[in-house]
C-alpha positions in Angstrom: 90.7 89.0 97.4 93.6 90.1 99.5 94.0 86.5 100.3 94.5 85.6 96.7 96.9 88.4 96.1 99.0 87.3 99.1 98.9 83.7 97.8 100.2 85.0 94.5 103.0 86.8 96.4 104.2 83.7 98.5 103.9 81.3 95.6 103.5 77.6 95.5 105.8 77.1 98.6 103.9 79.5 100.8 101.0 79.0 103.1 98.2 81.5 104.0 95.8 81.1 107.1 92.7 83.2 107.1 90.6 83.5 110.3 87.1 84.9 109.4 84.5 85.0 112.2 81.4 85.8 110.1 79.6 82.8 108.2 79.0 84.7 105.1 82.5 86.1 104.9 84.2 82.9 105.5 82.1 81.3 102.7 82.9 84.2 100.3 86.5 83.9 101.1 86.5 80.1 100.3 84.6 80.8 97.1 87.1 83.4 95.9 90.1 81.1 96.6 88.3 78.4 94.7 87.5 80.6 91.6 91.1 82.1 91.5 93.0 78.7 92.2 96.1 80.6 93.5 99.4 78.7 93.8 99.9 78.7 97.7 98.3 76.5 100.2 95.2 78.4 101.8 93.3 77.5 104.8 90.2 79.4 105.5 89.3 79.0 109.4 85.8 80.0 110.4 87.0 81.5 113.7 86.9 84.6 115.9 90.3 85.9 117.0 89.9 87.6 120.4 86.2 88.6 121.1 83.4 89.1 118.6 82.8 92.9 119.1 81.8 94.6 115.8 81.7 91.3 113.9 80.2 92.0 110.4 77.6 89.1 110.2 76.6 86.0 112.1 79.2 83.9 113.8 77.3 80.7 114.5 79.6 77.8 114.6 82.8 79.9 114.6 85.8 78.7 116.7 87.0 81.0 119.4 90.7 81.7 118.8 92.9 83.4 121.5 95.6 85.8 119.8 98.3 83.8 121.7 97.2 80.7 119.8 97.9 82.1 116.4 101.1 80.5 115.0 104.1 82.6 114.4 104.4 83.8 110.9 106.5 86.0 108.7 103.7 88.4 108.1 100.4 89.0 109.9 97.7 91.1 108.3 94.9 92.2 110.6 91.5 93.6 109.7 89.6 93.0 112.9 87.0 95.7 113.3 89.1 98.0 115.6 90.6 95.2 117.7 94.0 95.1 115.9 96.0 96.8 118.6 94.5 94.5 121.4 95.2 91.5 119.3 98.8 92.5 118.5 99.4 93.1 122.1 98.1 89.7 123.1 100.0 87.7 120.5 102.3 84.9 121.9 105.0 85.5 119.3 105.3 88.6 117.2 105.7 88.3 113.5 108.6 90.0 111.7 106.0 92.3 109.9 102.4 93.1 110.5 99.9 95.3 108.8 96.8 96.5 110.3 93.7 98.4 109.3 93.7 102.0 110.4 90.4 103.7 110.9 
């Protein structure tokens, strides 16, 4: 649902890219986007950023994405099962703002 809320914030000229490693969660994210039809362009990528430690579910078929390969963005939101600081440290370009989960 946070993807839909972000899409409402950026509007029709915005672009949202979501990386989700677990099959079930990637499918749920896509279904949520389709049900809500937000105005922004949204791309749900079935991919694991960094390593797959603590992944919530099966990752079969997920692409492996290095943090350095994430394109520069205005805002980056991270919920990476306690890997947020490692990913932030490995980014090629640092966004203007980032938000991370705090456990």
